[in-house]
ROROZA-237532 format. One record per residue (C-alpha): x, y, z; residue number from 1. Coordinates in Angstrom, 2 decimals. Layout:
BEGIN
R / X / Y / Z / NUM
...
//
This chain:
BEGIN
R / -45.94 / -105.46 / 23.80 / 1
R / -42.90 / -107.37 / 24.67 / 2
R / -39.65 / -105.82 / 26.08 / 3
R / -37.33 / -105.56 / 22.94 / 4
R / -40.22 / -103.56 / 20.81 / 5
R / -40.57 / -100.73 / 23.43 / 6
R / -37.20 / -100.28 / 23.74 / 7
R / -36.62 / -99.85 / 20.05 / 8
R / -39.41 / -97.71 / 20.01 / 9
R / -37.28 / -95.28 / 23.05 / 10
R / -34.48 / -95.63 / 21.03 / 11
R / -36.35 / -94.35 / 17.80 / 12
R / -37.68 / -91.70 / 19.87 / 13
R / -34.69 / -90.60 / 20.98 / 14
R / -32.60 / -90.27 / 17.77 / 15
R / -35.59 / -87.79 / 16.31 / 16
R / -35.04 / -85.88 / 19.68 / 17
R / -31.42 / -85.36 / 19.20 / 18
R / -32.20 / -84.59 / 15.29 / 19
R / -34.26 / -82.32 / 16.04 / 20
R / -32.59 / -80.76 / 18.62 / 21
R / -29.13 / -80.76 / 16.25 / 22
R / -31.16 / -78.88 / 13.65 / 23
R / -32.19 / -76.46 / 16.17 / 24
R / -29.00 / -75.30 / 17.08 / 25
R / -27.72 / -75.29 / 13.71 / 26
R / -30.37 / -73.08 / 12.69 / 27
R / -29.75 / -70.99 / 15.77 / 28
R / -26.06 / -70.62 / 14.90 / 29
R / -27.00 / -69.96 / 11.00 / 30
R / -29.46 / -66.92 / 12.29 / 31
R / -26.63 / -65.70 / 14.78 / 32
R / -23.74 / -65.23 / 11.58 / 33
R / -25.88 / -63.82 / 9.67 / 34
R / -27.33 / -61.23 / 12.11 / 35
R / -23.42 / -60.47 / 12.71 / 36
R / -22.38 / -60.17 / 9.29 / 37
R / -25.07 / -58.07 / 8.16 / 38
R / -24.75 / -55.73 / 11.16 / 39
R / -20.92 / -55.02 / 11.25 / 40
R / -19.82 / -53.44 / 14.64 / 41
R / -18.16 / -49.72 / 14.06 / 42
R / -14.73 / -49.63 / 15.69 / 43
R / -14.22 / -45.52 / 17.13 / 44
R / -11.24 / -43.81 / 15.69 / 45
R / -9.39 / -42.14 / 17.67 / 46
R / -8.05 / -38.54 / 17.01 / 47
R / -4.41 / -37.94 / 17.10 / 48
R / -3.46 / -34.30 / 17.29 / 49
R / -1.25 / -32.37 / 15.41 / 50
R / 2.22 / -31.57 / 15.82 / 51
R / 1.21 / -28.33 / 14.76 / 52
R / -2.30 / -28.51 / 16.51 / 53
R / -0.14 / -29.19 / 19.56 / 54
R / 2.43 / -25.85 / 19.00 / 55
R / 0.00 / -23.70 / 18.46 / 56
R / -2.51 / -24.31 / 21.71 / 57
R / 0.72 / -24.00 / 23.30 / 58
R / 0.88 / -20.32 / 25.05 / 59
R / 3.44 / -18.26 / 23.29 / 60
R / 6.36 / -17.30 / 26.39 / 61
R / 8.08 / -14.66 / 24.37 / 62
R / 7.08 / -11.10 / 24.31 / 63
R / 6.02 / -8.52 / 21.11 / 64
R / 8.36 / -5.93 / 20.51 / 65
R / 7.23 / -2.53 / 19.36 / 66
R / 8.71 / -3.41 / 15.71 / 67
R / 6.35 / -6.48 / 16.09 / 68
R / 3.51 / -4.47 / 16.54 / 69
R / 4.31 / -1.77 / 13.82 / 70
R / 4.40 / -4.19 / 11.09 / 71
R / 1.27 / -5.88 / 12.11 / 72
R / -0.66 / -2.62 / 12.69 / 73
R / 0.30 / -1.05 / 9.46 / 74
R / 1.98 / -1.82 / 5.75 / 75
R / 5.38 / -0.86 / 4.57 / 76
R / 4.46 / 2.16 / 2.36 / 77
R / 8.14 / 1.40 / 0.34 / 78
R / 6.90 / -2.75 / 0.20 / 79
R / 4.01 / -1.43 / -1.79 / 80
R / 5.08 / 0.88 / -3.99 / 81
R / 8.00 / 0.33 / -6.30 / 82
R / 7.72 / 3.67 / -8.19 / 83
R / 6.77 / 7.50 / -7.24 / 84
R / 5.44 / 10.10 / -10.06 / 85
R / 6.64 / 13.56 / -8.58 / 86
R / 5.64 / 17.26 / -10.01 / 87
R / 8.77 / 18.71 / -10.21 / 88
R / 8.44 / 23.11 / -10.92 / 89
R / 10.80 / 26.25 / -10.30 / 90
R / 14.44 / 26.63 / -11.58 / 91
R / 14.99 / 23.12 / -13.16 / 92
R / 16.19 / 22.45 / -16.60 / 93
R / 13.12 / 19.93 / -17.48 / 94
R / 10.44 / 21.00 / -15.54 / 95
R / 7.24 / 18.38 / -15.00 / 96
R / 6.49 / 14.82 / -14.23 / 97
R / 9.53 / 13.03 / -13.04 / 98
R / 9.58 / 9.36 / -12.03 / 99
R / 11.44 / 7.98 / -9.34 / 100
R / 12.20 / 4.81 / -7.83 / 101
R / 10.29 / 4.99 / -4.13 / 102
R / 12.00 / 6.23 / -1.40 / 103
R / 13.73 / 8.72 / -3.67 / 104
R / 15.03 / 12.05 / -2.51 / 105
R / 14.56 / 15.95 / -3.28 / 106
R / 17.92 / 15.99 / -4.80 / 107
R / 17.38 / 12.90 / -6.83 / 108
R / 14.36 / 14.32 / -8.38 / 109
R / 16.25 / 17.75 / -9.26 / 110
R / 19.20 / 15.59 / -10.94 / 111
R / 16.15 / 14.02 / -13.36 / 112
R / 14.72 / 16.96 / -13.95 / 113
R / 18.16 / 18.13 / -15.48 / 114
R / 19.56 / 19.89 / -12.05 / 115
R / 19.19 / 23.51 / -11.42 / 116
R / 19.16 / 26.24 / -14.66 / 117
R / 22.21 / 28.97 / -14.64 / 118
R / 22.34 / 31.46 / -11.88 / 119
R / 19.63 / 30.00 / -9.53 / 120
R / 20.40 / 27.88 / -5.90 / 121
R / 18.43 / 25.11 / -4.12 / 122
R / 17.40 / 28.16 / -1.80 / 123
R / 15.91 / 26.21 / 1.83 / 124
R / 15.22 / 23.28 / 0.05 / 125
R / 16.27 / 20.43 / 2.17 / 126
R / 17.88 / 17.78 / -0.46 / 127
R / 17.97 / 15.05 / 1.88 / 128
R / 14.17 / 14.89 / 2.13 / 129
R / 12.48 / 11.56 / 0.92 / 130
R / 9.51 / 12.31 / -1.46 / 131
R / 6.16 / 11.38 / -1.39 / 132
R / 4.12 / 9.69 / -4.12 / 133
R / 1.98 / 12.70 / -5.80 / 134
R / 3.41 / 15.59 / -4.63 / 135
R / 4.88 / 18.89 / -6.47 / 136
R / 8.32 / 20.00 / -5.65 / 137
R / 9.54 / 23.81 / -6.50 / 138
R / 13.05 / 24.23 / -6.49 / 139
R / 14.84 / 27.58 / -6.36 / 140
R / 13.44 / 31.01 / -6.60 / 141
R / 13.54 / 34.11 / -8.79 / 142
R / 16.46 / 36.33 / -7.14 / 143
R / 18.19 / 33.04 / -5.37 / 144
R / 21.42 / 33.38 / -7.62 / 145
R / 24.46 / 30.83 / -6.92 / 146
R / 27.00 / 32.83 / -4.88 / 147
R / 30.29 / 32.75 / -6.51 / 148
R / 33.07 / 33.02 / -3.56 / 149
R / 35.11 / 34.99 / -6.29 / 150
R / 32.22 / 37.21 / -7.27 / 151
R / 29.87 / 37.75 / -4.78 / 152
R / 26.72 / 38.70 / -5.77 / 153
R / 24.52 / 41.43 / -3.81 / 154
R / 20.64 / 39.66 / -3.27 / 155
R / 19.44 / 43.30 / -3.88 / 156
R / 20.53 / 43.09 / -7.54 / 157
R / 19.14 / 39.61 / -8.29 / 158
R / 16.83 / 38.94 / -11.11 / 159
R / 12.73 / 40.28 / -11.11 / 160
R / 9.87 / 38.84 / -12.83 / 161
R / 8.22 / 41.80 / -15.36 / 162
R / 4.87 / 40.81 / -14.79 / 163
R / 3.75 / 42.73 / -18.13 / 164
R / 6.10 / 40.72 / -20.19 / 165
R / 6.57 / 37.50 / -18.48 / 166
R / 5.48 / 34.13 / -19.85 / 167
R / 3.59 / 31.29 / -17.93 / 168
R / 6.89 / 29.18 / -17.69 / 169
R / 8.54 / 32.31 / -16.12 / 170
R / 5.36 / 33.05 / -13.41 / 171
R / 5.32 / 29.90 / -12.49 / 172
R / 9.60 / 30.58 / -10.87 / 173
R / 7.49 / 32.73 / -8.55 / 174
R / 6.18 / 31.06 / -4.59 / 175
R / 2.70 / 30.04 / -4.51 / 176
R / 2.28 / 30.66 / -8.54 / 177
R / 1.44 / 27.13 / -9.92 / 178
R / -0.01 / 26.64 / -13.50 / 179
R / -3.09 / 27.53 / -12.99 / 180
R / -2.27 / 31.07 / -11.75 / 181
R / 0.18 / 31.90 / -14.04 / 182
R / -2.30 / 30.90 / -17.31 / 183
R / -4.77 / 33.40 / -15.36 / 184
R / -2.31 / 36.52 / -14.76 / 185
R / -1.59 / 35.94 / -18.60 / 186
R / -4.89 / 35.81 / -19.68 / 187
R / -6.01 / 39.11 / -17.87 / 188
R / -2.94 / 40.69 / -18.62 / 189
R / -4.79 / 40.42 / -21.96 / 190
R / -7.52 / 40.98 / -21.90 / 191
R / -7.18 / 44.50 / -19.24 / 192
R / -3.89 / 45.48 / -20.90 / 193
R / -0.77 / 45.83 / -18.81 / 194
R / -0.83 / 46.02 / -14.87 / 195
R / -0.18 / 49.29 / -13.70 / 196
R / 1.24 / 48.18 / -10.16 / 197
R / 2.41 / 45.11 / -8.43 / 198
R / -0.87 / 45.09 / -6.50 / 199
R / -3.08 / 45.15 / -9.66 / 200
R / -2.37 / 40.86 / -9.26 / 201
R / -4.81 / 41.25 / -6.50 / 202
R / -7.62 / 41.04 / -9.31 / 203
R / -6.97 / 37.78 / -10.49 / 204
R / -8.85 / 35.36 / -9.23 / 205
R / -6.96 / 32.86 / -7.16 / 206
R / -4.33 / 35.37 / -6.01 / 207
R / -4.83 / 37.24 / -2.18 / 208
R / -2.65 / 39.26 / -0.19 / 209
R / -1.20 / 36.29 / 1.26 / 210
R / 0.25 / 34.62 / -1.86 / 211
R / 1.24 / 38.27 / -3.37 / 212
R / 3.25 / 38.80 / -0.12 / 213
R / 5.30 / 35.47 / -0.48 / 214
R / 6.51 / 36.88 / -4.07 / 215
R / 5.98 / 40.69 / -3.86 / 216
R / 10.10 / 41.52 / -4.38 / 217
R / 10.62 / 39.12 / -6.95 / 218
R / 8.52 / 40.60 / -9.26 / 219
R / 8.02 / 44.64 / -10.91 / 220
R / 6.29 / 45.96 / -13.82 / 221
//
Protein backbone atom coordinates (compact mmCIF):
# COMPACT_ATOMS: atom_id res chain seq x y z
CA UNK A 1 0.00 0.00 0.00
CA UNK A 2 1.25 3.44 -0.83
CA UNK A 3 2.03 6.06 1.84
CA UNK A 4 -0.74 8.56 0.83
CA UNK A 5 -3.37 5.88 1.12
CA UNK A 6 -2.19 4.92 4.64
CA UNK A 7 -2.31 8.53 5.81
CA UNK A 8 -5.86 8.83 4.48
CA UNK A 9 -6.96 5.80 6.50
CA UNK A 10 -5.28 7.08 9.68
CA UNK A 11 -6.93 10.48 9.42
CA UNK A 12 -10.33 8.86 8.84
CA UNK A 13 -9.91 6.74 11.94
CA UNK A 14 -8.95 9.74 14.04
CA UNK A 15 -12.00 11.67 12.91
CA UNK A 16 -14.24 8.70 13.78
CA UNK A 17 -12.69 8.31 17.19
CA UNK A 18 -13.06 12.04 17.87
CA UNK A 19 -16.72 11.94 16.85
CA UNK A 20 -17.41 8.97 19.14
CA UNK A 21 -15.62 10.69 22.03
CA UNK A 22 -17.57 13.90 21.50
CA UNK A 23 -20.85 11.97 21.42
CA UNK A 24 -19.90 10.15 24.63
CA UNK A 25 -19.13 13.45 26.33
CA UNK A 26 -22.48 14.91 25.24
CA UNK A 27 -24.33 11.85 26.52
CA UNK A 28 -22.51 12.03 29.86
CA UNK A 29 -23.31 15.72 30.25
CA UNK A 30 -26.97 15.11 29.36
CA UNK A 31 -27.22 12.23 31.85
CA UNK A 32 -25.63 14.32 34.60
CA UNK A 33 -27.94 17.27 33.94
CA UNK A 34 -31.05 15.06 33.90
CA UNK A 35 -30.11 13.42 37.19
CA UNK A 36 -29.43 16.80 38.79
CA UNK A 37 -32.85 18.20 37.81
CA UNK A 38 -34.80 15.16 39.12
CA UNK A 39 -33.10 15.23 42.53
CA UNK A 40 -33.08 18.83 43.70
CA UNK A 41 -30.86 19.67 46.59
CA UNK A 42 -32.81 20.93 49.58
CA UNK A 43 -31.37 23.93 51.33
CA UNK A 44 -31.83 23.67 55.11
CA UNK A 45 -34.11 26.35 56.53
CA UNK A 46 -32.83 28.40 59.38
CA UNK A 47 -35.17 28.94 62.31
CA UNK A 48 -35.14 32.49 63.55
CA UNK A 49 -36.28 32.77 67.19
CA UNK A 50 -39.14 35.20 67.64
CA UNK A 51 -38.96 38.19 69.89
CA UNK A 52 -41.76 36.75 72.04
CA UNK A 53 -39.91 33.47 72.51
CA UNK A 54 -36.77 35.34 73.48
CA UNK A 55 -38.67 37.34 76.05
CA UNK A 56 -40.35 34.23 77.47
CA UNK A 57 -37.06 32.40 77.80
CA UNK A 58 -35.45 35.25 79.63
CA UNK A 59 -35.81 34.94 83.42
CA UNK A 60 -37.87 37.66 85.06
CA UNK A 61 -36.00 39.86 87.46
CA UNK A 62 -39.25 41.04 89.15
CA UNK A 63 -40.13 39.39 92.47
CA UNK A 64 -43.88 38.50 92.76
CA UNK A 65 -45.70 40.48 95.42
CA UNK A 66 -48.31 39.18 97.87
CA UNK A 67 -51.12 40.72 95.80
CA UNK A 68 -49.86 38.90 92.69
CA UNK A 69 -49.96 35.55 94.52
CA UNK A 70 -53.46 36.17 95.88
CA UNK A 71 -54.82 37.25 92.48
CA UNK A 72 -53.41 34.11 90.82
CA UNK A 73 -54.54 31.66 93.50
CA UNK A 74 -58.09 32.82 94.21
CA UNK A 75 -60.60 34.69 92.01
CA UNK A 76 -62.32 37.80 93.28
CA UNK A 77 -65.92 36.80 94.14
CA UNK A 78 -67.17 40.34 93.50
CA UNK A 79 -65.95 40.10 89.90
CA UNK A 80 -67.84 36.83 89.37
CA UNK A 81 -71.11 37.93 90.97
CA UNK A 82 -73.10 40.94 89.84
CA UNK A 83 -75.98 40.50 92.28
CA UNK A 84 -76.90 38.54 95.40
CA UNK A 85 -80.11 37.29 97.02
CA UNK A 86 -80.70 37.86 100.74
CA UNK A 87 -83.65 36.68 102.86
CA UNK A 88 -84.51 39.63 105.12
CA UNK A 89 -86.53 38.76 108.23
CA UNK A 90 -87.53 40.42 111.46
CA UNK A 91 -88.79 43.94 112.07
CA UNK A 92 -88.77 45.19 108.46
CA UNK A 93 -91.79 46.33 106.46
CA UNK A 94 -91.33 43.92 103.54
CA UNK A 95 -89.91 40.60 104.71
CA UNK A 96 -88.66 38.14 102.15
CA UNK A 97 -86.09 37.75 99.39
CA UNK A 98 -84.30 40.94 98.38
CA UNK A 99 -82.19 41.22 95.23
CA UNK A 100 -79.13 43.42 95.80
CA UNK A 101 -75.94 44.35 93.98
CA UNK A 102 -72.86 42.33 94.87
CA UNK A 103 -71.00 44.01 97.72
CA UNK A 104 -74.15 45.47 99.31
CA UNK A 105 -74.21 46.12 103.06
CA UNK A 106 -76.73 45.19 105.74
CA UNK A 107 -78.12 48.73 105.71
CA UNK A 108 -78.81 48.43 101.96
CA UNK A 109 -80.88 45.28 102.52
CA UNK A 110 -82.90 46.89 105.33
CA UNK A 111 -83.67 49.97 103.24
CA UNK A 112 -84.71 47.86 100.24
CA UNK A 113 -87.00 45.86 102.54
CA UNK A 114 -88.85 49.07 103.41
CA UNK A 115 -86.89 49.96 106.54
CA UNK A 116 -87.71 49.13 110.14
CA UNK A 117 -91.26 48.95 111.33
CA UNK A 118 -92.39 51.56 113.81
CA UNK A 119 -91.35 50.87 117.38
CA UNK A 120 -88.31 48.73 116.52
CA UNK A 121 -84.58 49.42 116.49
CA UNK A 122 -81.60 47.91 114.70
CA UNK A 123 -80.45 46.32 117.94
CA UNK A 124 -76.94 44.89 117.74
CA UNK A 125 -76.97 44.40 113.95
CA UNK A 126 -73.78 45.56 112.21
CA UNK A 127 -75.17 47.83 109.49
CA UNK A 128 -71.80 48.08 107.72
CA UNK A 129 -71.29 44.33 107.28
CA UNK A 130 -70.98 43.12 103.69
CA UNK A 131 -73.74 40.68 102.75
CA UNK A 132 -73.16 37.19 101.38
CA UNK A 133 -75.26 35.62 98.64
CA UNK A 134 -77.91 33.27 100.06
CA UNK A 135 -77.76 34.41 103.68
CA UNK A 136 -80.72 35.14 105.95
CA UNK A 137 -80.66 38.50 107.69
CA UNK A 138 -82.75 38.98 110.82
CA UNK A 139 -83.24 42.60 111.85
CA UNK A 140 -84.56 44.03 115.12
CA UNK A 141 -86.03 42.20 118.03
CA UNK A 142 -89.32 42.17 119.87
CA UNK A 143 -88.94 44.34 122.94
CA UNK A 144 -86.19 46.48 121.38
CA UNK A 145 -87.89 49.76 120.56
CA UNK A 146 -86.53 52.92 119.05
CA UNK A 147 -85.62 55.17 121.93
CA UNK A 148 -86.86 58.74 121.82
CA UNK A 149 -84.71 61.12 123.92
CA UNK A 150 -87.78 63.19 124.76
CA UNK A 151 -89.74 60.14 125.86
CA UNK A 152 -87.45 57.35 127.19
CA UNK A 153 -88.76 53.84 126.93
CA UNK A 154 -88.15 51.32 129.69
CA UNK A 155 -86.92 48.03 128.23
CA UNK A 156 -89.10 46.13 130.69
CA UNK A 157 -92.14 47.77 129.11
CA UNK A 158 -91.26 46.52 125.62
CA UNK A 159 -93.82 44.58 123.62
CA UNK A 160 -93.93 40.79 123.98
CA UNK A 161 -95.49 38.11 121.79
CA UNK A 162 -98.40 36.05 123.06
CA UNK A 163 -97.68 32.57 121.75
CA UNK A 164 -101.38 31.66 122.00
CA UNK A 165 -102.56 34.44 119.69
CA UNK A 166 -99.57 35.41 117.53
CA UNK A 167 -99.63 34.43 113.88
CA UNK A 168 -96.73 32.95 111.93
CA UNK A 169 -95.26 36.31 110.89
CA UNK A 170 -95.28 37.62 114.45
CA UNK A 171 -93.61 34.46 115.73
CA UNK A 172 -90.86 34.83 113.12
CA UNK A 173 -89.76 38.04 114.81
CA UNK A 174 -88.45 35.99 117.72
CA UNK A 175 -84.76 35.12 117.82
CA UNK A 176 -84.12 31.66 116.40
CA UNK A 177 -87.62 31.23 114.96
CA UNK A 178 -87.91 30.95 111.20
CA UNK A 179 -90.87 30.30 108.96
CA UNK A 180 -90.82 26.51 109.44
CA UNK A 181 -90.70 26.61 113.26
CA UNK A 182 -93.33 29.36 113.37
CA UNK A 183 -95.72 27.20 111.34
CA UNK A 184 -95.05 24.27 113.68
CA UNK A 185 -95.96 26.42 116.69
CA UNK A 186 -99.25 27.44 115.08
CA UNK A 187 -100.03 23.83 114.05
CA UNK A 188 -99.24 22.48 117.52
CA UNK A 189 -101.48 25.14 119.09
CA UNK A 190 -104.35 24.31 116.72
CA UNK A 191 -104.07 20.58 117.45
CA UNK A 192 -103.26 20.58 121.19
CA UNK A 193 -104.95 23.77 122.34
CA UNK A 194 -103.45 26.89 123.95
CA UNK A 195 -100.04 26.74 125.58
CA UNK A 196 -100.29 26.65 129.37
CA UNK A 197 -96.80 28.08 129.85
CA UNK A 198 -93.85 29.26 127.81
CA UNK A 199 -92.04 26.02 128.69
CA UNK A 200 -94.62 24.09 126.67
CA UNK A 201 -92.85 25.32 123.52
CA UNK A 202 -90.26 22.60 124.15
CA UNK A 203 -92.86 20.13 122.88
CA UNK A 204 -92.80 21.75 119.43
CA UNK A 205 -90.38 19.88 117.11
CA UNK A 206 -87.31 21.99 116.41
CA UNK A 207 -87.37 24.01 119.65
CA UNK A 208 -84.85 23.04 122.29
CA UNK A 209 -83.69 24.55 125.56
CA UNK A 210 -81.10 26.74 123.84
CA UNK A 211 -83.57 28.09 121.28
CA UNK A 212 -86.18 28.80 123.93
CA UNK A 213 -83.65 30.61 126.10
CA UNK A 214 -82.96 32.98 123.22
CA UNK A 215 -86.50 34.43 123.20
CA UNK A 216 -88.03 33.41 126.54
CA UNK A 217 -88.18 36.99 127.83
CA UNK A 218 -89.95 38.15 124.65
CA UNK A 219 -92.97 35.79 124.86
CA UNK A 220 -95.90 35.20 127.14
CA UNK A 221 -99.11 33.13 127.33
